Structures are given as C-alpha cells and as structure tokens.
C-alpha positions as CSV (number, residue, x, y, z in Angstrom):
1,M,-5.7,16.3,-132.2
2,I,-3.3,16.9,-129.3
3,S,-1.3,13.8,-128.5
4,L,-0.1,12.8,-124.8
5,S,3.7,13.8,-126.0
6,D,2.1,17.3,-126.7
7,S,-0.1,17.6,-123.6
8,S,3.1,16.7,-121.4
9,L,4.7,19.6,-123.0
10,L,2.2,22.1,-122.2
11,S,1.7,21.3,-118.8
12,A,5.3,21.3,-117.8
13,P,5.6,24.9,-118.0
14,L,2.7,25.1,-115.7
15,L,3.7,22.2,-112.9
16,I,6.9,24.5,-112.8
17,L,5.1,27.4,-111.4
18,I,3.1,25.8,-109.2
19,S,6.2,23.9,-107.4
20,L,8.1,27.2,-107.3
21,P,6.4,28.4,-104.1
22,I,6.3,25.1,-102.3
23,F,10.3,24.8,-103.2
24,W,10.8,28.5,-101.8
25,C,8.5,27.4,-98.6
26,L,10.9,24.3,-98.2
27,F,13.8,26.3,-98.7
28,M,13.0,29.1,-96.2
29,L,12.2,26.2,-93.8
30,F,15.7,24.7,-94.4
31,I,17.5,28.0,-93.8
32,K,15.5,28.8,-90.7
33,S,16.0,25.4,-89.2
34,G,19.5,25.5,-89.9
35,K,20.1,29.0,-87.6
36,K,21.6,28.6,-84.7
37,T,20.3,29.7,-81.4
38,P,22.5,32.8,-80.0
39,P,25.2,31.8,-77.9
40,L,25.5,32.7,-74.1
41,P,27.5,35.4,-73.2
42,P,30.9,35.1,-72.6
43,G,32.0,34.7,-68.7
44,P,34.9,33.7,-66.4
45,R,35.4,29.9,-65.6
46,G,34.6,28.4,-62.7
47,L,34.8,24.9,-61.1
48,P,33.2,21.9,-61.8
49,I,29.6,21.6,-60.0
50,L,30.4,24.8,-57.6
51,G,31.0,27.1,-60.9
52,Y,32.1,30.5,-59.9
53,F,30.8,30.5,-56.3
54,P,34.3,30.1,-54.6
55,F,35.6,32.8,-56.1
56,L,32.9,35.7,-54.9
57,R,34.5,38.8,-53.0
58,P,32.5,40.7,-50.2
59,D,32.4,43.9,-52.5
60,L,30.5,41.9,-55.4
61,H,29.5,45.2,-57.0
62,I,33.0,46.2,-57.4
63,Q,33.8,42.6,-58.5
64,F,31.3,42.5,-60.9
65,T,32.2,45.7,-62.5
66,E,35.9,44.8,-63.0
67,L,34.3,41.5,-64.7
68,A,32.5,43.6,-66.8
69,R,36.0,45.2,-68.3
70,Q,37.4,42.0,-69.0
71,Y,34.4,40.3,-70.6
72,G,32.1,43.1,-71.7
73,P,28.9,44.7,-70.8
74,I,26.6,41.3,-70.9
75,Y,28.8,38.3,-69.0
76,K,27.5,35.1,-67.3
77,I,28.7,33.5,-64.4
78,W,27.7,29.9,-62.9
79,L,26.8,30.3,-59.3
80,G,26.6,26.5,-58.6
81,T,23.5,25.4,-60.7
82,K,22.3,28.8,-61.4
83,L,22.6,30.5,-64.4
84,C,23.6,34.6,-63.6
85,I,23.5,37.3,-66.4
86,V,24.9,40.6,-65.5
87,I,24.3,43.5,-67.3
88,S,26.7,46.8,-67.3
89,S,25.9,48.8,-70.3
90,P,22.8,51.2,-70.9
91,S,21.6,50.3,-74.0
92,L,21.7,46.8,-72.9
93,I,19.8,47.5,-69.5
94,K,17.4,49.3,-71.7
95,E,16.3,46.1,-73.6
96,I,15.8,44.7,-70.4
97,V,13.4,47.2,-68.4
98,R,11.9,48.8,-72.1
99,D,12.2,46.1,-75.1
100,H,11.7,42.9,-73.2
101,D,10.3,44.6,-70.0
102,T,7.3,42.2,-69.6
103,I,9.7,39.1,-70.4
104,F,11.9,40.2,-67.3
105,A,9.1,41.4,-65.1
106,N,9.7,38.7,-62.4
107,R,11.7,38.8,-59.7
108,E,14.3,36.3,-58.9
109,S,12.9,33.3,-56.8
110,T,14.9,32.7,-53.8
111,V,14.3,30.6,-50.4
112,A,13.7,33.9,-48.3
113,G,11.5,35.9,-50.9
114,P,8.2,34.0,-50.8
115,I,8.7,33.7,-47.0
116,C,9.0,37.6,-46.4
117,S,6.3,38.1,-49.0
118,Y,3.4,35.7,-47.9
119,N,4.0,33.4,-50.7
120,G,4.4,36.4,-53.3
121,N,1.1,38.4,-52.2
122,D,2.9,41.3,-51.9
123,I,4.4,43.8,-54.6
124,G,7.8,43.1,-54.3
125,F,8.2,39.7,-55.1
126,C,4.8,38.8,-56.6
127,P,5.2,37.4,-60.0
128,Y,4.1,39.6,-63.2
129,N,0.2,39.1,-63.5
130,S,-2.8,40.3,-63.3
131,S,-2.8,40.4,-59.2
132,W,0.6,42.0,-59.2
133,R,-1.0,44.8,-61.4
134,T,-4.1,45.4,-59.3
135,R,-2.0,45.6,-56.2
136,R,0.7,48.1,-57.5
137,K,-2.1,50.1,-59.1
138,L,-3.9,50.4,-56.0
139,F,-0.4,50.9,-53.9
140,V,0.7,53.6,-56.3
141,H,-2.2,55.3,-57.2
142,D,-4.3,55.2,-53.9
143,M,-2.0,54.7,-51.0
144,L,0.8,57.0,-52.3
145,S,-1.1,59.3,-54.4
146,N,0.0,63.2,-54.0
147,S,-3.4,63.6,-52.0
148,S,-3.2,60.9,-49.6
149,L,0.7,62.1,-49.1
150,D,-0.1,65.8,-49.1
151,A,-3.2,64.7,-46.1
152,T,-0.3,62.5,-44.2
153,F,2.1,65.6,-44.0
154,H,1.5,66.2,-40.3
155,L,2.2,62.8,-39.5
156,R,5.6,63.3,-41.0
157,K,6.4,66.6,-39.5
158,E,5.3,65.4,-35.8
159,E,7.5,62.6,-36.1
160,V,10.4,64.9,-37.3
161,R,9.6,67.6,-34.8
162,K,10.3,65.0,-31.9
163,A,13.1,63.9,-33.3
164,I,14.4,67.7,-33.6
165,R,13.6,68.0,-30.0
166,N,15.6,64.8,-29.1
167,I,18.8,66.1,-30.8
168,Y,18.5,69.6,-29.1
169,N,18.5,67.9,-25.8
170,K,21.5,66.1,-26.3
171,I,23.5,68.9,-28.0
172,N,27.2,68.6,-28.3
173,T,26.9,65.0,-28.0
174,P,27.5,62.1,-31.0
175,V,24.2,61.0,-32.7
176,K,24.5,57.8,-34.7
177,I,22.7,59.0,-38.1
178,C,21.5,56.0,-39.1
179,E,19.6,54.7,-36.0
180,L,18.1,58.4,-35.9
181,A,16.8,58.3,-39.4
182,F,15.6,54.7,-39.0
183,G,13.4,56.1,-36.2
184,I,12.1,58.6,-38.0
185,S,11.3,56.8,-40.7
186,M,9.6,53.7,-39.1
187,N,7.6,56.0,-36.4
188,T,6.3,57.9,-39.7
189,I,5.5,55.0,-41.7
190,M,3.7,53.0,-38.9
191,S,1.6,56.5,-38.1
192,M,0.4,56.3,-42.0
193,V,0.1,52.6,-41.7
194,W,-2.4,52.3,-39.1
195,G,-2.9,56.0,-37.8
196,N,-3.8,56.1,-34.0
197,T,-4.6,52.4,-33.7
198,I,-1.4,52.2,-31.6
199,E,-0.3,54.6,-29.2
200,G,2.1,55.7,-26.9
201,E,4.0,53.0,-24.9
202,K,2.9,50.2,-27.1
203,K,3.6,52.0,-29.9
204,D,7.2,52.7,-29.0
205,K,7.3,48.9,-28.1
206,I,6.2,47.7,-31.6
207,G,8.3,50.4,-33.0
208,A,11.5,48.8,-31.1
209,A,10.4,45.3,-32.2
210,F,10.0,46.2,-35.9
211,S,13.4,47.8,-36.1
212,S,15.4,44.9,-34.9
213,L,12.9,42.7,-37.2
214,V,13.5,45.0,-40.2
215,A,17.0,44.9,-40.3
216,S,17.6,41.0,-39.5
217,S,14.9,40.4,-42.5
218,F,16.8,42.6,-45.2
219,D,20.4,41.0,-43.9
220,L,19.0,37.6,-44.6
221,L,17.1,38.6,-47.9
222,G,20.6,39.9,-49.3
223,K,22.7,37.1,-48.0
224,S,24.1,34.5,-50.3
225,N,22.5,31.7,-49.6
226,V,24.0,28.3,-50.7
227,S,20.2,27.0,-50.9
228,D,19.6,29.2,-53.9
229,Y,22.5,28.2,-55.7
230,F,22.4,24.3,-55.2
231,P,18.4,23.2,-54.6
232,I,19.2,19.8,-54.1
233,L,20.6,20.8,-50.7
234,A,17.6,23.3,-49.5
235,R,15.7,20.6,-47.6
236,F,18.9,21.2,-45.6
237,D,19.0,24.3,-44.7
238,I,22.8,24.5,-44.4
239,Q,22.9,28.3,-43.3
240,G,19.5,28.5,-41.4
241,V,18.3,31.2,-43.7
242,E,15.0,29.6,-44.2
243,K,14.4,29.0,-40.7
244,E,15.8,32.6,-39.6
245,I,13.5,34.4,-41.8
246,S,10.7,32.1,-41.2
247,N,10.9,33.2,-37.2
248,I,11.3,36.7,-38.1
249,M,8.2,36.8,-40.2
250,Q,5.9,34.6,-37.8
251,R,6.7,37.7,-35.3
252,V,6.1,40.4,-37.8
253,D,2.9,38.4,-38.7
254,E,2.2,38.4,-34.9
255,I,2.1,41.9,-34.7
256,I,0.3,42.8,-37.7
257,E,-2.1,40.2,-37.1
258,D,-3.1,42.0,-33.5
259,I,-3.2,45.6,-35.1
260,I,-5.5,44.4,-37.5
261,N,-7.9,42.4,-34.9
262,E,-7.8,45.7,-32.7
263,R,-8.7,47.7,-35.6
264,T,-11.7,45.2,-36.3
265,K,-12.9,45.4,-32.8
266,V,-13.0,49.2,-32.9
267,G,-14.6,49.2,-36.2
268,G,-12.1,50.8,-38.2
269,G,-13.1,54.4,-36.9
270,G,-11.0,57.8,-35.4
271,N,-7.8,57.4,-37.7
272,K,-5.9,61.1,-37.1
273,N,-5.1,61.7,-40.5
274,G,-7.4,64.6,-40.9
275,G,-10.4,62.7,-42.4
276,K,-8.4,60.6,-44.6
277,L,-7.9,57.0,-44.2
278,D,-4.6,55.4,-43.1
279,F,-3.4,52.5,-45.0
280,L,-4.5,50.0,-43.3
281,Q,-8.3,51.2,-43.1
282,M,-8.0,51.8,-47.0
283,L,-7.1,48.0,-47.5
284,M,-9.6,46.6,-45.0
285,E,-12.6,48.8,-46.8
286,L,-11.5,47.5,-50.4
287,S,-11.3,44.1,-48.9
288,E,-14.7,44.3,-47.3
289,K,-16.4,44.9,-50.4
290,Q,-15.6,41.8,-51.9
291,D,-15.0,42.8,-55.2
292,V,-13.1,40.1,-56.8
293,K,-11.2,42.5,-59.0
294,T,-9.5,44.1,-56.1
295,E,-8.2,40.6,-54.9
296,I,-7.3,41.7,-51.4
297,G,-7.8,39.7,-48.4
298,K,-6.1,39.7,-45.2
299,T,-3.1,37.7,-46.6
300,Q,-2.6,40.3,-49.2
301,I,-3.4,43.1,-46.6
302,K,-0.9,42.1,-44.1
303,A,1.7,41.2,-47.1
304,M,1.5,44.9,-48.7
305,I,1.8,46.3,-45.0
306,T,5.1,44.3,-44.5
307,D,6.4,45.8,-48.2
308,I,6.2,49.1,-46.5
309,L,7.2,48.8,-43.4
310,I,10.6,46.6,-44.6
311,G,11.2,48.2,-48.1
312,G,10.6,52.0,-46.3
313,T,12.6,52.2,-43.3
314,D,15.7,50.4,-44.4
315,T,16.1,52.2,-47.2
316,L,15.7,55.4,-46.3
317,S,17.8,55.8,-43.1
318,T,20.6,54.3,-45.1
319,T,20.3,56.8,-47.9
320,I,20.0,59.5,-45.4
321,E,23.4,58.3,-43.8
322,W,25.1,58.4,-46.9
323,V,23.9,61.9,-47.9
324,M,24.8,63.1,-44.3
325,V,28.3,61.3,-45.4
326,E,29.0,63.3,-48.0
327,F,28.0,66.6,-46.5
328,M,30.6,66.1,-43.3
329,R,33.1,65.2,-46.1
330,N,32.7,68.2,-48.4
331,P,32.1,71.4,-46.0
332,K,31.5,73.7,-49.2
333,V,28.7,71.4,-49.8
334,M,26.9,71.8,-46.6
335,E,27.8,75.5,-46.5
336,K,26.1,76.1,-49.9
337,A,23.2,73.8,-48.7
338,H,23.0,75.9,-45.7
339,K,22.6,79.1,-47.7
340,E,20.1,78.1,-49.7
341,L,18.2,77.0,-46.6
342,N,18.6,80.4,-45.1
343,E,17.4,82.0,-48.2
344,V,14.3,79.8,-48.5
345,V,13.4,79.1,-45.1
346,G,15.3,81.6,-42.7
347,L,17.0,80.7,-39.9
348,N,13.9,82.2,-37.8
349,N,11.6,79.4,-38.9
350,I,11.4,75.5,-39.4
351,V,11.2,73.6,-42.6
352,E,7.7,72.9,-43.7
353,E,6.7,70.7,-46.8
354,F,6.1,73.3,-49.1
355,H,9.6,74.8,-49.0
356,I,10.9,71.9,-50.4
357,P,10.2,72.2,-53.9
358,K,12.9,75.0,-54.0
359,L,15.3,73.7,-52.0
360,V,17.3,72.6,-55.6
361,Y,20.7,72.5,-54.3
362,L,19.7,70.1,-51.7
363,D,17.7,67.9,-54.1
364,A,21.4,67.8,-56.4
365,V,23.2,66.6,-53.2
366,I,20.4,63.8,-52.5
367,K,20.8,62.9,-56.4
368,E,24.6,63.0,-56.7
369,T,24.6,60.8,-53.5
370,L,22.4,58.2,-54.8
371,R,24.6,58.3,-58.0
372,I,27.9,57.4,-56.0
373,H,26.0,55.0,-53.6
374,P,23.0,53.5,-55.2
375,I,21.3,51.7,-52.0
376,G,20.5,48.5,-54.3
377,P,23.7,48.0,-56.2
378,F,21.9,45.3,-58.4
379,L,18.4,46.5,-57.4
380,T,16.6,43.3,-57.2
381,P,17.6,40.4,-59.6
382,R,15.1,39.6,-62.3
383,T,14.1,36.4,-64.0
384,P,13.3,36.2,-67.7
385,S,9.9,34.1,-68.1
386,Q,10.9,32.9,-71.5
387,S,14.2,32.6,-73.0
388,C,15.3,36.0,-74.8
389,T,18.1,37.3,-76.9
390,V,19.5,40.5,-75.4
391,G,22.7,42.2,-77.4
392,G,23.1,39.3,-79.3
393,Y,23.2,36.7,-76.6
394,S,21.1,34.2,-75.4
395,I,19.1,34.5,-71.9
396,P,17.6,31.4,-71.0
397,K,14.2,31.4,-69.0
398,N,14.7,31.2,-65.6
399,S,18.3,32.1,-65.1
400,S,19.1,35.0,-62.9
401,V,19.8,38.9,-64.3
402,F,21.5,41.3,-62.1
403,I,21.5,44.9,-63.7
404,N,24.8,46.6,-62.2
405,V,23.3,49.7,-61.5
406,W,26.6,50.8,-59.4
407,S,28.4,50.0,-62.7
408,I,26.5,52.4,-64.9
409,Q,26.4,54.9,-62.4
410,H,30.2,55.1,-62.2
411,D,31.2,54.8,-66.0
412,P,33.5,57.6,-66.9
413,L,32.0,57.4,-70.4
414,A,28.7,58.8,-69.1
415,W,30.0,60.6,-66.3
416,D,33.1,63.7,-65.9
417,N,35.1,62.5,-63.2
418,P,32.5,59.7,-61.6
419,S,34.4,59.1,-58.6
420,E,34.0,62.9,-57.4
421,F,31.3,64.4,-55.6
422,M,29.7,66.9,-57.7
423,P,26.3,68.0,-56.9
424,E,26.1,70.5,-59.8
425,R,26.1,68.0,-62.4
426,F,22.2,67.5,-61.7
427,L,21.4,71.3,-61.7
428,G,19.7,72.8,-64.6
429,D,17.7,70.2,-66.0
430,S,15.3,68.3,-63.2
431,E,13.3,66.4,-65.7
432,K,16.6,64.5,-67.1
433,W,17.9,63.6,-64.0
434,D,14.6,62.6,-62.1
435,F,14.3,59.3,-60.3
436,N,11.5,58.3,-62.7
437,G,14.2,55.9,-64.4
438,Q,14.0,57.7,-68.0
439,N,17.6,57.8,-68.3
440,I,19.1,54.8,-68.2
441,N,22.1,56.1,-67.3
442,Y,20.8,57.1,-63.5
443,I,18.5,54.5,-62.5
444,P,18.8,54.3,-58.5
445,F,15.2,53.2,-58.2
446,G,14.8,51.2,-60.9
447,S,13.2,51.7,-64.4
448,G,10.1,50.2,-66.0
449,R,7.2,47.9,-64.6
450,R,9.4,47.0,-61.5
451,I,10.6,50.7,-60.6
452,C,10.2,51.2,-57.0
453,A,6.7,51.3,-55.9
454,G,7.5,53.4,-52.7
455,L,9.1,56.1,-54.9
456,P,6.8,58.9,-54.0
457,L,7.1,58.5,-50.4
458,A,10.6,57.8,-50.7
459,E,11.1,61.4,-52.4
460,R,8.9,63.1,-49.8
461,M,10.8,61.8,-46.5
462,L,14.1,61.8,-48.0
463,R,13.9,65.8,-48.8
464,Y,11.9,66.9,-45.7
465,V,14.0,64.8,-43.3
466,L,17.3,66.2,-44.6
467,A,16.2,69.9,-44.9
468,S,15.2,69.8,-41.5
469,L,18.2,67.7,-40.0
470,L,20.5,70.1,-42.2
471,H,18.5,73.5,-41.3
472,S,18.3,72.9,-37.5
473,F,21.8,71.8,-36.6
474,N,25.4,72.1,-37.9
475,W,26.9,68.9,-38.3
476,Q,30.9,67.8,-37.8
477,A,32.6,64.7,-37.0
478,P,34.0,63.7,-33.4
479,K,37.3,65.4,-32.7
480,G,39.8,62.9,-34.3
481,E,38.1,61.3,-36.4
482,I,37.8,61.1,-40.3
483,V,34.4,60.3,-42.1
484,D,35.1,57.4,-44.7
485,V,32.9,56.5,-47.3
486,E,33.6,52.7,-46.9
487,D,30.4,50.3,-48.0
488,K,29.1,46.8,-46.9
489,F,27.5,45.1,-50.1
490,G,24.3,43.6,-49.7
491,L,20.4,43.8,-50.9
492,V,21.1,47.5,-49.3
493,L,24.5,48.9,-50.0
494,R,24.9,50.2,-46.2
495,K,28.0,52.2,-44.5
496,R,30.2,49.7,-43.2
497,N,31.1,52.1,-40.3
498,P,28.1,53.4,-38.7
499,L,28.1,57.6,-39.1
500,A,28.3,59.8,-35.9
501,A,27.8,63.4,-35.9
502,I,27.9,66.0,-33.8
503,P,25.4,68.7,-34.0
504,S,25.2,72.3,-32.8
505,P,21.7,74.7,-33.0
506,R,21.7,76.9,-36.1
507,L,18.1,78.2,-35.8
508,S,17.5,82.0,-34.3
509,S,15.3,80.7,-31.1
510,K,15.4,78.0,-28.6
511,N,11.6,78.0,-29.1
512,L,12.2,76.8,-32.7
513,Y,13.2,73.5,-31.3
514,V,11.1,72.9,-28.2
C-alpha cells in the first residue's frame, strides 16, 4: 500500500514537468516587458517651445543635407510642437516606401492641404484608404492610360505648334522659358480635361485666371506656416495662409463649377478628342452610373480636376525651364541633342510623338536634369499611421517624415562627380534609370504607392515639348547675361532668377513654323 509520503514523492516530477512551460511563458513575458522601445533618432537641439524653427534657412534642402552629415542618415528635428524625421539614405528610404509603405502612405496634414484638396477628396492629399485606391486606379488606368494619352496627342501637338508659331514671330527677342512652358502645359491640360466645352476668348481668360491661381496655390502649399507647427495658434491664422488659400480655392471652384454646369446643359457631347472622352466627361459618366464602388460625385470630380491643373502645370513648366538652363550652360550637350534630332527627325520635318522613343540622348538630358534639380526636393512629407521602427529608431505615429531626394541624388557614394552635369551616366540601361522609383538612388517622382500619379502625362509632355523647342530653334542667353543655377526652395524647387533665352530658327523652311 502506498503511503501519503510515497504519493507526494511520485507527483513531484510530474508537477515540475507541468510547471516548466508556465515558468517559461512567464519568463518570456518578463523579458518582453523589459525590452525598451527603440529611441528616437538623434538630432540638433532647439529652443524650448520653438524647437529648431528659428534656425531654419531658406535653402532647406541643402541645410537638411548638411545636418545629415552631422547626425546621420536619419535624424529628428522639432519644429514647434511638430516632430519631424528626415531620411537621407537609400536603404532607409526603401524601408519607408517599400517595407512599410502602407504605414507611411498618408500625406502630412497641413492647414493648406485639406483646403486645396476639397477636404481630401482628391488623389494627392486623400488618406490612404479604399477611396484613394479607387480614385488612383481610375486616374492612372483610365484617364492617363496609354490609349487615352495616344488619343489626345493632337491636343498636345496643337498647343506646341501654336507656341512654336508665336516664338517664330518674336525671333531674336528674349523669351521667358518658364512662362512659355507654363502656357503650353496649361492650355494642353485644359484641352484634355474639358475638350471643346470652353473655346476661344473664354478659354484664354480662364487659362490666364488659372495661371495666377496655380502659382499662388503652390507657393502657399510650400510655405512654412506657423499654424502647422503650433496648432494652438491655428485659429489666429497669423500668416494669413488659410484665408489666402481659401480665397484662391473659392475662385478655382467657381471656374470648375461653371464648366461642369455648362457641360451638363449641352449633355456632355461634342468633345473633340477623336471620339475619346475628355477627362471631365469620363468622370461625369462614372458619377452618373451611381455605382457605389466608384465613389465619384461632384466634389470628387472637382478635386481630381484641380489635382491635374495645379499639380501638372507648375511642375512641368519648372522642369522644362531647368532642362533649358542646362542646355544653355552646356553647349556641347545642346550640340549632341541637336545632332540626334537632325538624325531622327530631320531639319525638313517637325517633331511627332512617334519620334520620341528614338531620342535617347534627350531622354538622358531630362533625367540628369531631374537628378540635379529634383522638382520636389522632399517629395510631399509623409506621416505614419502607426508608430514604426526604421533603421533601429522609433518613428512615432503622426510625426512628419521628410524624404530628402535632393540629398540622395547628390550623394557621392552613389554618383560619380554628383555636381557635374553628365547625361551620359543615364545612357545604356534605360530600365535601371527609369522614373518608376525602382532604383532608390533616383526617385525624382517618388516611389511606392504615393509615386506621382501624373507620371505618364508628365513623361510625354516633357519629352515632346522639349524636343519641339530644341528642334525648332537654337537658344542662347541675352548678350552679357550669365545663366546661373541658383534655386529657390519650396514645394517645387524653382529657379530663383527666371531664364530668358533668345531663339533663332533651325528648320529648313519657314512653312514648318507657320
């Protein structure tokens, strides 16, 4: 018979076996609870309350690059109450735009952003959600599809030929390149957006009105607004940004509303796109289907049209100006581009869009220009939807994340002689150096889910407009003037001193101009 003492001895090993997993789980929980949250990145000290705000310079892209040399490829800056994280390393940027792309898919929230985007009903500032995915898919796969862009080539050609004629009539007199390019971009995009709904003198007046509104809105979107960094002061609108951007958008809304109403009255027919719908008609027909999945109402239509008009014109004209700057500063580069145009197009012909894929040297010049002068030096700042660890450092939820494109595209570790203008570096491997954001060393249009939605149109417009201007004319600086590369920081990196250039004809016959 087994006694109580014997029974206890027999159960002891069993109790130990049962307890071991429990103790192991408790031990692991203790270890995990003892783990520290990764620290914030290092960064410069600022002042109490104000942070680093008083020390910001006008050349912020260069200042942030200098700070990266001091504090490393990821560092923090407090601007008032706003925590900003600056990323200047391709490997860390890859973590943001690839590994954690959904977490960092939201744009930074500012005072001006919601006003410009009809409270986030566009593509640019809409939060990352199903509505954004639907609109972006519509925008990229329908509105800016290859077939849609092919069908609207005649609109681009018409506006470019008008510009060529105007330049020819003012031969040997200075032309302001950015103004010229802006007019071409605005007129072309307006034609693609609403077809022949607006024509003649009315179209010219609307184009002139939009031109001033677009330039002002971009300046305000890129302006350092105290209300964004000190939310407690937002209601006072100290710099008047909210009031100014609201007035601009009210005028924009009135113009677009009138055009939509006019299109509704005539029943939407009569577009001049060779049987293809213009963008407005496409959006209106989707809205009329009342398909819940499309989520396209009048507000979304106006927001997406505003995206195209504001986002497409200023960036295109600024890029064209920078390319022309580099052509004029590098005569041998212009000579090579002219030689290529002579061989591909010929001096007895005008440029057609089918010529463009053969102009590989011109394409390399455009890419090298966008490397040295990225239009969006920080792209558009992102904000994480949840706290995340990048590069061993914590990036808290709702902080602002700046991707320093200017820095990585001037990095001597990635580029030989990065300050030297060398289009040849982009020859030979077009897939490695495309605009699609696959190579993180080169992302002038961004990368990942938030890559520029208007990229297909931008590529076509840039190449065709520049090829036409360069093929039709020789360009030189006014006598005694030096072409500089001094830039002006903002949401768009503009040339500080606008470029003026004097054209002289290249083509074999006057008939090719008039």
